[in-house]
N, C-alpha and C positions, 0 to 999 in steps of 0.2 A: 621272351619271345613272343609274336601274335601272329596269328595266322590271319591272311584275308578269306572272305568265303569264296571266291573261285578256289584259292588254294587248297580249303579244307574239301571244298567239294569236288576235284580231281583226287587229290587221296581217298576219300571215300569210294570215288569209282574205282579205283586200280584196285582197292581190298575187297571192292563188291566182284571184279573180275577175276583176282584170284580165288576167292571162296568159292564162288561158281566153277573153277576149275575152266574157265575161259584164256588165262593169263597165255597159254603158250602159242593159241590160237591168232590171239590178239596179237602178241608180240610178233609174230612170224611176218603181219602185215604192215605191222606199225614202225618197227626199227630202223628202216631206211628210211622212213618221213624226217627232215629238217624241221630241226625245233629252233623257231624264231627267240633270239636272248635280246632282250631290249640293253638299252645303255644302264650301267649301274649308276643308281642315286643313292648316296651317302645318307644315315639317318638323319633325321633332325636333330639340333639340339635342344636340349629343354628351355634354353634363353629365346629358341625363335618361339615357344609357346607364351613365353610371360612377355613378349614386344608389345606395347600399347597401340592399338589400330590405329591408323591414319584417317580417321574419319571424324566430322566432327558429333558432338554427342547432342547436336539439335536438328531438327529435320524441320528445312524449309517448305513447307506449302501454304497454300490458299483454302479456304473454306468458302464457297460461294455464298452460302447463307448468310456470312456477316456480312457482305456489301450486296446483296439480293434485295428482292422486293420483300421477305420475308424478316429482314433486319430487327424490326421492332419487336418481335414475337418473342415470349417468354423462353423459348425453348433456345433461339439464338442465344439469349443473356446466358444461360448454362453453358453452350460451348464456345462462347466468348471466355469465360471465365475458367473452363478445361484448358482454353489453347495459350494461356497465359504462362512466361515463362518458369515461374517461381511456384505454379500452383501444386502440382504432383510433385 
């Protein structure tokens, strides 16, 4: 079982209230308040996390330096080589 951060903080707040002797005072004012309960969501299965993502492994972008006025400079040549598909 794992805890969410808000859940842990709420539980610690209750413990703090009890240890400080303020529980009875707090409970008198808060027990009539309605608590909102969200719709139940079943836990995710292990196969959900093993699914392949539906994204392309390649991201298409444009590098303005490859077609701009500096395209003949040495550093642009390095960028061109780095941007080739099989380089990295």
